[in-house]
N, CA, C and O atoms as a GROMACS GRO file, in nm:
protein
  460
    1UNK      N    1   2.271   0.954  -0.337
    1UNK     CA    2   2.321   0.823  -0.352
    1UNK      C    3   2.243   0.731  -0.268
    1UNK      O    4   2.193   0.631  -0.320
    2UNK      N    5   2.227   0.758  -0.131
    2UNK     CA    6   2.159   0.675  -0.048
    2UNK      C    7   2.022   0.646  -0.082
    2UNK      O    8   1.976   0.534  -0.059
    3UNK      N    9   1.950   0.742  -0.139
    3UNK     CA   10   1.824   0.733  -0.189
    3UNK      C   11   1.811   0.625  -0.304
    3UNK      O   12   1.724   0.538  -0.298
    4UNK      N   13   1.894   0.633  -0.401
    4UNK     CA   14   1.904   0.526  -0.500
    4UNK      C   15   1.929   0.403  -0.447
    4UNK      O   16   1.858   0.310  -0.483
    5UNK      N   17   2.025   0.381  -0.360
    5UNK     CA   18   2.053   0.250  -0.296
    5UNK      C   19   1.926   0.203  -0.226
    5UNK      O   20   1.898   0.083  -0.236
    6UNK      N   21   1.848   0.282  -0.158
    6UNK     CA   22   1.725   0.238  -0.085
    6UNK      C   23   1.620   0.191  -0.190
    6UNK      O   24   1.548   0.094  -0.168
    7UNK      N   25   1.616   0.260  -0.297
    7UNK     CA   26   1.519   0.214  -0.401
    7UNK      C   27   1.569   0.080  -0.461
    7UNK      O   28   1.487  -0.008  -0.488
    8UNK      N   29   1.691   0.062  -0.481
    8UNK     CA   30   1.730  -0.064  -0.531
    8UNK      C   31   1.707  -0.180  -0.433
    8UNK      O   32   1.668  -0.291  -0.469
    9UNK      N   33   1.735  -0.145  -0.301
    9UNK     CA   34   1.713  -0.246  -0.202
    9UNK      C   35   1.562  -0.285  -0.197
    9UNK      O   36   1.521  -0.400  -0.178
   10UNK      N   37   1.479  -0.169  -0.218
   10UNK     CA   38   1.333  -0.196  -0.203
   10UNK      C   39   1.293  -0.281  -0.328
   10UNK      O   40   1.216  -0.376  -0.312
   11UNK      N   41   1.337  -0.253  -0.442
   11UNK     CA   42   1.313  -0.335  -0.557
   11UNK      C   43   1.350  -0.479  -0.536
   11UNK      O   44   1.269  -0.568  -0.558
   12UNK      N   45   1.472  -0.502  -0.493
   12UNK     CA   46   1.518  -0.641  -0.458
   12UNK      C   47   1.432  -0.703  -0.362
   12UNK      O   48   1.406  -0.823  -0.374
   13UNK      N   49   1.379  -0.631  -0.259
   13UNK     CA   50   1.294  -0.691  -0.154
   13UNK      C   51   1.166  -0.727  -0.215
   13UNK      O   52   1.114  -0.834  -0.182
   14UNK      N   53   1.104  -0.641  -0.309
   14UNK     CA   54   0.986  -0.665  -0.381
   14UNK      C   55   0.998  -0.794  -0.458
   14UNK      O   56   0.908  -0.878  -0.455
   15UNK      N   57   1.118  -0.812  -0.531
   15UNK     CA   58   1.138  -0.932  -0.604
   15UNK      C   59   1.149  -1.054  -0.524
   15UNK      O   60   1.094  -1.157  -0.564
   16UNK      N   61   1.222  -1.052  -0.406
   16UNK     CA   62   1.240  -1.167  -0.326
   16UNK      C   63   1.102  -1.202  -0.256
   16UNK      O   64   1.068  -1.319  -0.241
   17UNK      N   65   1.027  -1.100  -0.216
   17UNK     CA   66   0.891  -1.123  -0.149
   17UNK      C   67   0.798  -1.181  -0.246
   17UNK      O   68   0.714  -1.264  -0.213
   18UNK      N   69   0.815  -1.133  -0.374
   18UNK     CA   70   0.714  -1.196  -0.484
   18UNK      C   71   0.760  -1.340  -0.512
   18UNK      O   72   0.677  -1.426  -0.542
   19UNK      N   73   0.892  -1.370  -0.502
   19UNK     CA   74   0.941  -1.493  -0.526
   19UNK      C   75   0.891  -1.593  -0.419
   19UNK      O   76   0.850  -1.705  -0.450
   20UNK      N   77   0.897  -1.544  -0.285
   20UNK     CA   78   0.863  -1.634  -0.174
   20UNK      C   79   0.728  -1.657  -0.156
   20UNK      O   80   0.691  -1.762  -0.104
   21UNK      N   81   0.639  -1.563  -0.195
   21UNK     CA   82   0.486  -1.580  -0.175
   21UNK      C   83   0.420  -1.624  -0.303
   21UNK      O   84   0.443  -1.559  -0.405
   22UNK      N   85   0.345  -1.723  -0.307
   22UNK     CA   86   0.274  -1.775  -0.422
   22UNK      C   87   0.174  -1.691  -0.481
   22UNK      O   88   0.147  -1.706  -0.600
   23UNK      N   89   0.108  -1.595  -0.405
   23UNK     CA   90   0.007  -1.517  -0.456
   23UNK      C   91   0.045  -1.382  -0.505
   23UNK      O   92  -0.042  -1.301  -0.538
   24UNK      N   93   0.179  -1.352  -0.512
   24UNK     CA   94   0.233  -1.225  -0.557
   24UNK      C   95   0.311  -1.251  -0.676
   24UNK      O   96   0.393  -1.343  -0.678
   25UNK      N   97   0.287  -1.165  -0.790
   25UNK     CA   98   0.367  -1.175  -0.903
   25UNK      C   99   0.431  -1.042  -0.957
   25UNK      O  100   0.360  -0.942  -0.962
   26UNK      N  101   0.542  -1.038  -0.990
   26UNK     CA  102   0.606  -0.915  -1.042
   26UNK      C  103   0.688  -0.959  -1.168
   26UNK      O  104   0.758  -1.060  -1.165
   27UNK      N  105   0.677  -0.886  -1.273
   27UNK     CA  106   0.743  -0.926  -1.406
   27UNK      C  107   0.866  -0.851  -1.421
   27UNK      O  108   0.862  -0.747  -1.488
   28UNK      N  109   0.979  -0.891  -1.366
   28UNK     CA  110   1.107  -0.839  -1.378
   28UNK      C  111   1.144  -0.730  -1.288
   28UNK      O  112   1.065  -0.677  -1.209
   29UNK      N  113   1.274  -0.697  -1.305
   29UNK     CA  114   1.333  -0.596  -1.213
   29UNK      C  115   1.282  -0.459  -1.225
   29UNK      O  116   1.267  -0.385  -1.128
   30UNK      N  117   1.255  -0.426  -1.349
   30UNK     CA  118   1.204  -0.282  -1.371
   30UNK      C  119   1.062  -0.263  -1.316
   30UNK      O  120   1.027  -0.159  -1.260
   31UNK      N  121   0.980  -0.370  -1.336
   31UNK     CA  122   0.855  -0.366  -1.272
   31UNK      C  123   0.854  -0.364  -1.121
   31UNK      O  124   0.766  -0.302  -1.062
   32UNK      N  125   0.954  -0.432  -1.054
   32UNK     CA  126   0.975  -0.435  -0.916
   32UNK      C  127   1.019  -0.299  -0.880
   32UNK      O  128   0.964  -0.241  -0.787
   33UNK      N  129   1.119  -0.240  -0.952
   33UNK     CA  130   1.169  -0.096  -0.918
   33UNK      C  131   1.050   0.001  -0.934
   33UNK      O  132   1.034   0.088  -0.848
   34UNK      N  133   0.968  -0.011  -1.037
   34UNK     CA  134   0.851   0.078  -1.042
   34UNK      C  135   0.761   0.063  -0.922
   34UNK      O  136   0.723   0.161  -0.857
   35UNK      N  137   0.728  -0.063  -0.892
   35UNK     CA  138   0.646  -0.097  -0.770
   35UNK      C  139   0.700  -0.041  -0.644
   35UNK      O  140   0.629   0.011  -0.558
   36UNK      N  141   0.829  -0.053  -0.635
   36UNK     CA  142   0.905   0.001  -0.512
   36UNK      C  143   0.886   0.162  -0.494
   36UNK      O  144   0.856   0.219  -0.389
   37UNK      N  145   0.909   0.214  -0.607
   37UNK     CA  146   0.893   0.367  -0.617
   37UNK      C  147   0.743   0.411  -0.576
   37UNK      O  148   0.718   0.501  -0.495
   38UNK      N  149   0.645   0.331  -0.647
   38UNK     CA  150   0.507   0.374  -0.627
   38UNK      C  151   0.472   0.335  -0.478
   38UNK      O  152   0.400   0.414  -0.417
   39UNK      N  153   0.513   0.230  -0.417
   39UNK     CA  154   0.481   0.192  -0.280
   39UNK      C  155   0.541   0.290  -0.188
   39UNK      O  156   0.476   0.327  -0.090
   40UNK      N  157   0.664   0.338  -0.211
   40UNK     CA  158   0.733   0.441  -0.132
   40UNK      C  159   0.652   0.573  -0.142
   40UNK      O  160   0.631   0.642  -0.042
   41UNK      N  161   0.613   0.604  -0.254
   41UNK     CA  162   0.554   0.743  -0.284
   41UNK      C  163   0.411   0.733  -0.217
   41UNK      O  164   0.369   0.821  -0.141
   42UNK      N  165   0.335   0.616  -0.250
   42UNK     CA  166   0.199   0.626  -0.187
   42UNK      C  167   0.206   0.621  -0.032
   42UNK      O  168   0.130   0.691   0.036
   43UNK      N  169   0.294   0.541   0.022
   43UNK     CA  170   0.312   0.519   0.161
   43UNK      C  171   0.354   0.653   0.224
   43UNK      O  172   0.317   0.678   0.339
   44UNK      N  173   0.427   0.737   0.158
   44UNK     CA  174   0.480   0.856   0.204
   44UNK      C  175   0.363   0.965   0.204
   44UNK      O  176   0.330   1.027   0.305
   45UNK      N  177   0.310   0.980   0.092
   45UNK     CA  178   0.220   1.093   0.074
   45UNK      C  179   0.074   1.052   0.124
   45UNK      O  180   0.029   1.109   0.223
   46UNK      N  181   0.006   0.961   0.061
   46UNK     CA  182  -0.129   0.927   0.096
   46UNK      C  183  -0.137   0.847   0.232
   46UNK      O  184  -0.230   0.862   0.311
   47UNK      N  185  -0.029   0.760   0.252
   47UNK     CA  186  -0.032   0.693   0.376
   47UNK      C  187  -0.010   0.781   0.494
   47UNK      O  188  -0.069   0.760   0.599
   48UNK      N  189   0.087   0.895   0.478
   48UNK     CA  190   0.099   0.986   0.578
   48UNK      C  191  -0.021   1.069   0.612
   48UNK      O  192  -0.042   1.105   0.728
   49UNK      N  193  -0.097   1.099   0.517
   49UNK     CA  194  -0.227   1.177   0.550
   49UNK      C  195  -0.329   1.076   0.618
   49UNK      O  196  -0.395   1.114   0.714
   50UNK      N  197  -0.340   0.951   0.568
   50UNK     CA  198  -0.426   0.854   0.641
   50UNK      C  199  -0.377   0.830   0.780
   50UNK      O  200  -0.460   0.816   0.869
   51UNK      N  201  -0.244   0.825   0.809
   51UNK     CA  202  -0.198   0.799   0.941
   51UNK      C  203  -0.242   0.920   1.031
   51UNK      O  204  -0.291   0.901   1.142
   52UNK      N  205  -0.223   1.041   0.981
   52UNK     CA  206  -0.268   1.155   1.069
   52UNK      C  207  -0.418   1.145   1.089
   52UNK      O  208  -0.463   1.166   1.201
   53UNK      N  209  -0.494   1.116   0.994
   53UNK     CA  210  -0.651   1.114   1.025
   53UNK      C  211  -0.682   0.998   1.113
   53UNK      O  212  -0.781   1.010   1.185
   54UNK      N  213  -0.614   0.886   1.119
   54UNK     CA  214  -0.640   0.776   1.187
   54UNK      C  215  -0.564   0.768   1.318
   54UNK      O  216  -0.566   0.662   1.381
   55UNK      N  217  -0.498   0.868   1.362
   55UNK     CA  218  -0.415   0.872   1.473
   55UNK      C  219  -0.468   0.819   1.593
   55UNK      O  220  -0.400   0.737   1.655
   56UNK      N  221  -0.589   0.858   1.639
   56UNK     CA  222  -0.644   0.797   1.758
   56UNK      C  223  -0.674   0.641   1.751
   56UNK      O  224  -0.650   0.566   1.845
   57UNK      N  225  -0.728   0.602   1.635
   57UNK     CA  226  -0.740   0.451   1.613
   57UNK      C  227  -0.597   0.392   1.621
   57UNK      O  228  -0.579   0.287   1.683
   58UNK      N  229  -0.505   0.450   1.564
   58UNK     CA  230  -0.379   0.387   1.559
   58UNK      C  231  -0.320   0.370   1.713
   58UNK      O  232  -0.250   0.274   1.744
   59UNK      N  233  -0.355   0.469   1.802
   59UNK     CA  234  -0.315   0.450   1.930
   59UNK      C  235  -0.386   0.340   2.010
   59UNK      O  236  -0.331   0.265   2.090
   60UNK      N  237  -0.518   0.342   1.978
   60UNK     CA  238  -0.608   0.233   2.041
   60UNK      C  239  -0.554   0.096   1.992
   60UNK      O  240  -0.543   0.008   2.077
   61UNK      N  241  -0.520   0.072   1.868
   61UNK     CA  242  -0.488  -0.054   1.814
   61UNK      C  243  -0.330  -0.078   1.827
   61UNK      O  244  -0.283  -0.176   1.770
   62UNK      N  245  -0.253   0.000   1.894
   62UNK     CA  246  -0.119  -0.006   1.925
   62UNK      C  247  -0.035  -0.022   1.792
   62UNK      O  248   0.057  -0.104   1.785
   63UNK      N  249  -0.066   0.051   1.697
   63UNK     CA  250  -0.002   0.059   1.564
   63UNK      C  251  -0.052  -0.033   1.445
   63UNK      O  252  -0.007  -0.025   1.331
   64UNK      N  253  -0.143  -0.114   1.485
   64UNK     CA  254  -0.195  -0.215   1.377
   64UNK      C  255  -0.266  -0.128   1.262
   64UNK      O  256  -0.269  -0.172   1.146
   65UNK      N  257  -0.319  -0.012   1.293
   65UNK     CA  258  -0.370   0.065   1.184
   65UNK      C  259  -0.273   0.111   1.080
   65UNK      O  260  -0.300   0.115   0.960
   66UNK      N  261  -0.152   0.149   1.135
   66UNK     CA  262  -0.045   0.182   1.033
   66UNK      C  263  -0.012   0.064   0.943
   66UNK      O  264   0.012   0.086   0.824
   67UNK      N  265  -0.009  -0.059   0.991
   67UNK     CA  266   0.019  -0.172   0.912
   67UNK      C  267  -0.100  -0.184   0.809
   67UNK      O  268  -0.074  -0.198   0.689
   68UNK      N  269  -0.219  -0.179   0.849
   68UNK     CA  270  -0.343  -0.178   0.754
   68UNK      C  271  -0.325  -0.079   0.639
   68UNK      O  272  -0.351  -0.103   0.521
   69UNK      N  273  -0.280   0.032   0.687
   69UNK     CA  274  -0.270   0.145   0.584
   69UNK      C  275  -0.158   0.108   0.479
   69UNK      O  276  -0.173   0.131   0.359
   70UNK      N  277  -0.051   0.053   0.529
   70UNK     CA  278   0.054   0.004   0.447
   70UNK      C  279   0.005  -0.106   0.340
   70UNK      O  280   0.035  -0.101   0.221
   71UNK      N  281  -0.068  -0.199   0.392
   71UNK     CA  282  -0.124  -0.289   0.320
   71UNK      C  283  -0.221  -0.232   0.205
   71UNK      O  284  -0.222  -0.277   0.091
   72UNK      N  285  -0.298  -0.135   0.247
   72UNK     CA  286  -0.380  -0.074   0.153
   72UNK      C  287  -0.316  -0.001   0.047
   72UNK      O  288  -0.363   0.008  -0.066
   73UNK      N  289  -0.201   0.055   0.089
   73UNK     CA  290  -0.118   0.126  -0.014
   73UNK      C  291  -0.060   0.037  -0.115
   73UNK      O  292  -0.054   0.068  -0.234
   74UNK      N  293  -0.019  -0.072  -0.068
   74UNK     CA  294   0.033  -0.186  -0.165
   74UNK      C  295  -0.068  -0.228  -0.254
   74UNK      O  296  -0.043  -0.242  -0.373
   75UNK      N  297  -0.189  -0.252  -0.203
   75UNK     CA  298  -0.308  -0.287  -0.282
   75UNK      C  299  -0.338  -0.188  -0.400
   75UNK      O  300  -0.372  -0.220  -0.514
   76UNK      N  301  -0.318  -0.056  -0.349
   76UNK     CA  302  -0.347   0.052  -0.437
   76UNK      C  303  -0.237   0.050  -0.554
   76UNK      O  304  -0.271   0.078  -0.669
   77UNK      N  305  -0.125   0.022  -0.527
   77UNK     CA  306  -0.016   0.013  -0.629
   77UNK      C  307  -0.032  -0.116  -0.717
   77UNK      O  308   0.015  -0.121  -0.831
   78UNK      N  309  -0.101  -0.219  -0.659
   78UNK     CA  310  -0.138  -0.333  -0.727
   78UNK      C  311  -0.243  -0.298  -0.832
   78UNK      O  312  -0.233  -0.344  -0.946
   79UNK      N  313  -0.334  -0.224  -0.800
   79UNK     CA  314  -0.439  -0.182  -0.883
   79UNK      C  315  -0.398  -0.089  -0.998
   79UNK      O  316  -0.462  -0.080  -1.103
   80UNK      N  317  -0.287  -0.020  -0.972
   80UNK     CA  318  -0.230   0.073  -1.073
   80UNK      C  319  -0.150   0.011  -1.169
   80UNK      O  320  -0.146   0.063  -1.281
   81UNK      N  321  -0.080  -0.103  -1.145
   81UNK     CA  322   0.014  -0.161  -1.229
   81UNK      C  323  -0.036  -0.297  -1.275
   81UNK      O  324  -0.088  -0.379  -1.200
   82UNK      N  325  -0.015  -0.314  -1.405
   82UNK     CA  326  -0.041  -0.458  -1.471
   82UNK      C  327   0.068  -0.555  -1.433
   82UNK      O  328   0.042  -0.675  -1.420
   83UNK      N  329   0.184  -0.508  -1.416
   83UNK     CA  330   0.301  -0.612  -1.407
   83UNK      C  331   0.328  -0.632  -1.254
   83UNK      O  332   0.430  -0.693  -1.224
   84UNK      N  333   0.252  -0.589  -1.161
   84UNK     CA  334   0.269  -0.625  -1.024
   84UNK      C  335   0.123  -0.665  -0.983
   84UNK      O  336   0.031  -0.585  -0.997
   85UNK      N  337   0.105  -0.793  -0.931
   85UNK     CA  338  -0.027  -0.836  -0.888
   85UNK      C  339  -0.018  -0.918  -0.750
   85UNK      O  340   0.074  -0.997  -0.732
   86UNK      N  341  -0.105  -0.899  -0.668
   86UNK     CA  342  -0.123  -0.967  -0.553
   86UNK      C  343  -0.268  -1.013  -0.533
   86UNK      O  344  -0.360  -0.943  -0.573
   87UNK      N  345  -0.288  -1.124  -0.474
   87UNK     CA  346  -0.420  -1.183  -0.466
   87UNK      C  347  -0.476  -1.172  -0.332
   87UNK      O  348  -0.456  -1.259  -0.248
   88UNK      N  349  -0.555  -1.056  -0.307
   88UNK     CA  350  -0.628  -1.035  -0.191
   88UNK      C  351  -0.550  -0.965  -0.082
   88UNK      O  352  -0.430  -0.939  -0.090
   89UNK      N  353  -0.632  -0.936   0.024
   89UNK     CA  354  -0.580  -0.854   0.153
   89UNK      C  355  -0.474  -0.947   0.220
   89UNK      O  356  -0.362  -0.903   0.242
   90UNK      N  357  -0.507  -1.070   0.252
   90UNK     CA  358  -0.416  -1.151   0.332
   90UNK      C  359  -0.290  -1.179   0.266
   90UNK      O  360  -0.188  -1.185   0.333
   91UNK      N  361  -0.288  -1.197   0.139
   91UNK     CA  362  -0.158  -1.221   0.064
   91UNK      C  363  -0.080  -1.088   0.053
   91UNK      O  364   0.043  -1.091   0.051
   92UNK      N  365  -0.144  -0.981   0.045
   92UNK     CA  366  -0.070  -0.856   0.050
   92UNK      C  367  -0.027  -0.817   0.184
   92UNK      O  368   0.066  -0.738   0.200
   93UNK      N  369  -0.098  -0.872   0.288
   93UNK     CA  370  -0.041  -0.850   0.427
   93UNK      C  371   0.083  -0.929   0.447
   93UNK      O  372   0.177  -0.880   0.509
   94UNK      N  373   0.088  -1.050   0.398
   94UNK     CA  374   0.206  -1.145   0.415
   94UNK      C  375   0.316  -1.074   0.327
   94UNK      O  376   0.431  -1.071   0.370
   95UNK      N  377   0.289  -1.020   0.216
   95UNK     CA  378   0.381  -0.953   0.134
   95UNK      C  379   0.444  -0.833   0.202
   95UNK      O  380   0.567  -0.819   0.204
   96UNK      N  381   0.355  -0.743   0.261
   96UNK     CA  382   0.405  -0.633   0.348
   96UNK      C  383   0.494  -0.675   0.460
   96UNK      O  384   0.583  -0.598   0.493
   97UNK      N  385   0.478  -0.797   0.525
   97UNK     CA  386   0.551  -0.842   0.640
   97UNK      C  387   0.694  -0.890   0.576
   97UNK      O  388   0.801  -0.852   0.622
   98UNK      N  389   0.682  -0.972   0.474
   98UNK     CA  390   0.814  -1.018   0.406
   98UNK      C  391   0.892  -0.913   0.347
   98UNK      O  392   1.014  -0.923   0.348
   99UNK      N  393   0.832  -0.807   0.293
   99UNK     CA  394   0.890  -0.692   0.246
   99UNK      C  395   0.962  -0.611   0.350
   99UNK      O  396   1.071  -0.558   0.326
  100UNK      N  397   0.897  -0.601   0.474
  100UNK     CA  398   0.963  -0.530   0.584
  100UNK      C  399   1.072  -0.613   0.643
  100UNK      O  400   1.170  -0.553   0.687
  101UNK      N  401   1.067  -0.732   0.649
  101UNK     CA  402   1.179  -0.816   0.701
  101UNK      C  403   1.298  -0.816   0.610
  101UNK      O  404   1.411  -0.796   0.652
  102UNK      N  405   1.268  -0.841   0.478
  102UNK     CA  406   1.376  -0.824   0.380
  102UNK      C  407   1.450  -0.700   0.375
  102UNK      O  408   1.573  -0.698   0.369
  103UNK      N  409   1.367  -0.582   0.379
  103UNK     CA  410   1.437  -0.457   0.390
  103UNK      C  411   1.514  -0.435   0.514
  103UNK      O  412   1.616  -0.366   0.512
  104UNK      N  413   1.470  -0.493   0.626
  104UNK     CA  414   1.542  -0.473   0.761
  104UNK      C  415   1.672  -0.556   0.742
  104UNK      O  416   1.776  -0.511   0.789
  105UNK      N  417   1.671  -0.671   0.677
  105UNK     CA  418   1.787  -0.750   0.666
  105UNK      C  419   1.895  -0.684   0.574
  105UNK      O  420   2.015  -0.678   0.602
  106UNK      N  421   1.838  -0.637   0.461
  106UNK     CA  422   1.940  -0.560   0.363
  106UNK      C  423   1.989  -0.437   0.433
  106UNK      O  424   2.106  -0.402   0.420
  107UNK      N  425   1.906  -0.372   0.503
  107UNK     CA  426   1.949  -0.244   0.580
  107UNK      C  427   2.050  -0.272   0.678
  107UNK      O  428   2.141  -0.191   0.691
  108UNK      N  429   2.046  -0.382   0.753
  108UNK     CA  430   2.146  -0.410   0.852
  108UNK      C  431   2.268  -0.455   0.780
  108UNK      O  432   2.375  -0.415   0.824
  109UNK      N  433   2.267  -0.534   0.673
  109UNK     CA  434   2.386  -0.578   0.605
  109UNK      C  435   2.460  -0.452   0.543
  109UNK      O  436   2.583  -0.444   0.550
  110UNK      N  437   2.389  -0.358   0.484
  110UNK     CA  438   2.446  -0.241   0.413
  110UNK      C  439   2.469  -0.124   0.508
  110UNK      O  440   2.528  -0.024   0.467
  111UNK      N  441   2.425  -0.132   0.636
  111UNK     CA  442   2.444  -0.020   0.715
  111UNK      C  443   2.598   0.006   0.757
  111UNK      O  444   2.662  -0.091   0.798
  112UNK      N  445   2.649   0.113   0.751
  112UNK     CA  446   2.789   0.130   0.791
  112UNK      C  447   2.807   0.117   0.941
  112UNK      O  448   2.719   0.159   1.016
  113UNK      N  449   2.914   0.063   0.986
  113UNK     CA  450   2.934   0.034   1.127
  113UNK      C  451   2.963   0.167   1.199
  113UNK      O  452   3.034   0.253   1.146
  114UNK      N  453   2.910   0.183   1.316
  114UNK     CA  454   2.920   0.289   1.406
  114UNK      C  455   3.006   0.271   1.512
  114UNK      O  456   2.961   0.283   1.626
  115UNK      N  457   3.137   0.241   1.492
  115UNK     CA  458   3.228   0.211   1.615
  115UNK      C  459   3.293   0.329   1.663
  115UNK      O  460   3.369   0.324   1.759
   0.00000   0.00000   0.00000
């Protein structure tokens, strides 16, 4: 159940980030949900492999390489889907930042209290 809720939150975050940024376009909730699933999958599988391979560079750049890998995974999903488009690296980088912030806010709101 938690996994499905995370995917729905990610889809809502994709829709909100696409609404806020003028260079990003998503055509409806189902496209946002598919984009969220693909971004999560690519970031987990291919992004994980790339993070392992670039570990020394990641240490030297204080984690900036992980962010660049995330942006590249979003650009890969953009190239795979017709209903999800972003215009260039910098727009995708802003999209990744907004996506992370929206996911963090939704996560804090829906997180059960640990009293």
